[in-house]
C-alpha positions as CSV (number, residue, x, y, z in Angstrom):
1,X,25.1,21.3,1.4
2,X,26.5,18.3,-0.4
3,X,30.1,17.3,0.3
4,X,32.7,17.1,-2.5
5,X,32.9,13.3,-1.9
6,X,29.1,12.9,-2.2
7,X,29.1,14.9,-5.5
8,X,32.0,12.8,-6.8
9,X,30.2,9.5,-6.0
10,X,26.9,10.6,-7.6
11,X,28.7,11.9,-10.7
12,X,30.4,8.5,-11.1
13,X,27.1,6.7,-11.3
14,X,26.9,7.3,-15.0
15,X,29.3,4.3,-15.3
16,X,28.2,0.7,-14.7
17,X,31.3,-0.2,-12.7
18,X,30.6,2.5,-10.2
19,X,26.9,1.7,-10.0
20,X,27.9,-1.8,-9.1
21,X,30.6,-0.7,-6.7
22,X,28.2,1.6,-4.7
23,X,25.1,-0.5,-5.4
24,X,23.3,2.7,-6.4
25,X,21.7,4.4,-9.5
26,X,20.0,7.7,-10.1
27,X,16.5,8.6,-11.1
28,X,15.8,12.2,-12.1
29,X,12.6,14.3,-12.1
30,X,9.7,14.3,-9.7
31,X,7.4,12.6,-12.3
32,X,9.6,9.5,-12.6
33,X,10.6,9.5,-8.9
34,X,6.9,9.3,-7.9
35,X,6.8,6.0,-9.9
36,X,9.3,4.5,-7.5
37,X,7.0,4.8,-4.5
38,X,4.7,2.1,-6.0
39,X,7.5,-0.2,-7.0
40,X,9.9,-2.7,-5.4
41,X,12.8,-0.3,-5.8
42,X,14.3,1.1,-2.5
43,X,15.1,4.8,-2.4
44,X,18.1,5.7,-0.3
45,X,17.5,9.5,-0.4
46,X,16.1,12.3,-2.5
47,X,18.0,15.5,-3.3
48,X,15.6,18.3,-4.3
49,X,15.6,22.0,-5.0
50,X,11.9,22.0,-3.8
51,X,11.3,19.2,-1.2
52,X,7.8,20.4,-0.5
53,X,6.6,19.3,-3.9
54,X,7.4,15.6,-3.1
55,X,5.8,15.7,0.4
56,X,7.6,12.6,1.7
57,X,8.2,11.8,5.3
58,X,9.2,8.2,4.9
59,X,12.4,8.9,2.8
60,X,15.2,11.3,3.7
61,X,14.8,14.4,1.5
62,X,17.7,16.9,1.3
63,X,17.3,20.4,0.1
64,X,20.0,21.3,-2.4
65,X,20.7,24.4,-4.5
66,X,20.2,24.7,-8.3
67,X,24.0,24.7,-8.7
68,X,24.4,21.4,-6.7
69,X,21.6,19.9,-8.9
70,X,23.5,20.8,-12.0
71,X,26.6,19.1,-10.7
72,X,25.0,15.8,-10.0
73,X,22.4,15.7,-12.8
74,X,23.1,13.8,-16.1
75,X,20.5,15.8,-18.0
76,X,21.3,18.9,-20.2
77,X,18.4,20.6,-18.4
78,X,18.3,19.3,-14.9
79,X,14.9,18.6,-13.3
80,X,13.7,19.5,-9.8
81,X,14.9,16.4,-7.9
82,X,17.3,13.4,-8.0
83,X,16.5,10.1,-6.2
84,X,19.5,8.0,-5.2
85,X,18.2,4.4,-5.4
86,X,19.6,0.9,-4.6
87,X,20.1,-1.6,-7.4
88,X,17.4,-4.2,-7.3
89,X,18.1,-7.9,-6.7
90,X,17.6,-9.7,-10.0
91,X,14.5,-11.8,-9.9
92,X,14.4,-15.5,-10.9
93,X,13.6,-16.0,-14.6
94,X,10.3,-17.7,-15.3
95,X,8.7,-17.8,-18.8
96,X,5.9,-15.3,-19.3
97,X,3.4,-15.8,-22.1
98,X,4.8,-12.9,-24.2
99,X,8.4,-11.8,-23.6
100,X,10.9,-9.6,-25.4
101,X,14.4,-11.0,-25.8
102,X,17.2,-8.5,-26.6
103,X,20.3,-9.7,-28.3
104,X,23.1,-7.1,-27.9
105,X,21.0,-3.9,-27.9
106,X,23.6,-1.1,-27.4
107,X,21.8,2.2,-27.6
108,X,20.4,3.4,-24.2
109,X,17.6,5.2,-26.0
110,X,16.5,2.1,-27.8
111,X,16.5,0.0,-24.6
112,X,14.5,2.7,-22.7
113,X,11.9,2.9,-25.5
114,X,11.6,-0.9,-25.7
115,X,11.0,-1.0,-21.9
116,X,8.4,1.6,-22.2
117,X,6.7,-0.3,-25.1
118,X,6.7,-3.5,-23.0
119,X,5.0,-1.6,-20.2
120,X,2.4,-0.2,-22.6
121,X,1.5,-3.6,-23.9
122,X,1.6,-5.3,-20.5
123,X,4.7,-7.3,-21.1
124,X,6.1,-8.1,-17.7
125,X,9.6,-9.3,-18.5
126,X,12.5,-8.6,-20.9
127,X,15.3,-11.1,-21.2
128,X,18.6,-9.5,-22.2
129,X,21.9,-10.9,-23.4
130,X,24.8,-10.2,-21.1
131,X,26.2,-7.6,-23.5
132,X,23.0,-5.6,-23.8
133,X,23.4,-2.0,-22.4
134,X,22.8,-1.8,-18.7
135,X,19.3,-0.8,-17.9
136,X,20.5,1.3,-14.9
137,X,22.3,3.6,-17.4
138,X,20.9,7.1,-16.7
139,X,19.8,7.5,-20.4
140,X,17.9,4.2,-20.3
141,X,16.1,5.1,-17.0
142,X,15.2,8.5,-18.4
143,X,13.9,7.1,-21.7
144,X,11.6,4.6,-19.9
145,X,9.7,7.5,-18.3
146,X,9.1,5.3,-15.2
147,X,8.2,2.1,-17.0
148,X,11.4,0.4,-15.7
149,X,9.5,0.1,-12.3
150,X,6.9,-2.2,-13.9
151,X,9.0,-4.5,-16.2
152,X,11.4,-7.2,-14.9
153,X,14.7,-7.0,-16.7
154,X,16.9,-10.1,-16.6
155,X,20.4,-10.5,-18.0
156,X,21.4,-14.0,-18.9
157,X,23.2,-16.3,-21.4
158,X,20.8,-16.2,-24.3
159,X,21.9,-19.4,-25.9
160,X,21.3,-21.3,-22.7
161,X,18.0,-19.6,-22.0
162,X,16.6,-19.9,-25.6
163,X,17.6,-23.6,-25.7
164,X,15.6,-24.3,-22.5
165,X,12.5,-22.0,-22.8
166,X,9.1,-23.5,-23.5
167,X,8.1,-20.4,-25.5
168,X,8.3,-20.2,-29.3
169,X,11.4,-18.3,-30.3
170,X,10.5,-15.7,-33.0
171,X,12.9,-13.4,-34.8
172,X,12.8,-10.9,-37.6
173,X,14.0,-11.6,-41.1
174,X,13.3,-9.9,-44.4
175,X,12.4,-13.4,-45.8
176,X,10.2,-14.2,-42.8
177,X,6.4,-14.5,-42.6
178,X,4.4,-11.3,-43.1
179,X,3.6,-9.9,-39.7
180,X,0.1,-8.8,-40.9
181,X,-0.9,-12.4,-41.7
182,X,1.2,-14.1,-39.0
183,X,-0.8,-16.3,-36.5
184,X,0.6,-15.6,-33.1
185,X,1.5,-18.7,-30.9
186,X,0.2,-18.6,-27.3
187,X,3.6,-18.3,-25.8
188,X,6.3,-16.4,-27.5
189,X,9.8,-14.9,-27.2
190,X,10.1,-12.0,-29.6
191,X,13.8,-11.6,-30.2
192,X,15.3,-8.3,-31.3
193,X,18.9,-8.1,-32.5
194,X,21.7,-5.6,-32.3
195,X,21.1,-2.2,-34.1
196,X,23.9,-2.7,-36.6
197,X,24.5,-6.5,-36.8
198,X,21.1,-8.0,-36.0
199,X,21.0,-11.3,-34.1
200,X,24.2,-13.2,-33.6
201,X,24.4,-16.6,-35.5
202,X,24.0,-18.7,-32.4
203,X,20.8,-16.9,-31.5
204,X,19.5,-17.2,-35.0
205,X,20.0,-21.0,-35.0
206,X,17.5,-21.2,-32.1
207,X,14.6,-19.5,-33.9
208,X,11.5,-21.5,-34.6
209,X,9.7,-18.9,-36.6
210,X,10.7,-15.7,-38.5
211,X,8.5,-12.7,-39.3
212,X,9.0,-9.5,-41.3
213,X,7.4,-6.1,-41.6
214,X,6.7,-5.7,-45.3
215,X,7.7,-2.4,-47.0
216,X,4.9,-0.5,-48.8
217,X,7.0,2.4,-50.1
218,X,7.5,2.5,-53.9
219,X,11.2,3.3,-53.7
220,X,12.1,0.4,-51.4
221,X,15.3,2.3,-50.6
222,X,15.0,2.2,-46.8
223,X,17.1,-0.8,-45.8
224,X,15.9,-1.3,-42.2
225,X,13.9,0.2,-39.3
226,X,15.2,1.4,-36.0
227,X,14.9,-1.6,-33.5
228,X,12.6,0.1,-31.1
229,X,10.4,1.3,-34.0
230,X,10.2,-2.2,-35.4
231,X,9.3,-3.5,-31.9
232,X,6.4,-1.1,-31.7
233,X,5.0,-2.1,-35.1
234,X,5.4,-5.8,-34.3
235,X,3.8,-5.6,-30.9
236,X,0.9,-3.5,-32.1
237,X,0.2,-6.2,-34.7
238,X,0.7,-9.2,-32.4
239,X,-1.8,-7.7,-29.9
240,X,-4.3,-6.9,-32.5
241,X,-5.0,-10.6,-33.1
């Protein structure tokens, strides 16, 4: 049985300040939890309504009730198990051939989807501005479907980083080069801006190339695309070259 204090600590992990205070975050559902076992993330313990399904002897697994699971889960429909994990130490930033750079992404669902896209296309690293939503946010973790275990996420001062990188800084702009005819440089940083405001001016000043996704609809009334949707279209085209 979980103590009231343990439940309170676990419930607090939906907020960044408490994740940092306790150095912990939660991963929910056996499918995603199993991804942890082949990653560098360290699992403190697993709380499960059916421990036998996980069949782990190397990690403490505590049997909990459905009611206890509901109290500690951040999901509307709680899944079988919750893993309590330690925050990972941030790895040193080294330029990869193709990287995503996120400037002020705020929606957890968007960040989670972008991490999943990066994993799909074999992109090993995402560079985030310091005000981008925390990737340990439970909604981000859930949206990645386990892909966060395979993509290095780094938070840094973007102006400093983009000023020093050897990769070509590429951003999106309606007046940019057509993505379908764009010749991809060997080493690139694909920069994606905030959902409502786009890239901040100081980031935009460091762009070396601009690209756009042309509209084909007759009405031309759609002003913009969701940032994760745009990322998927651009990556699909860049990797088709």
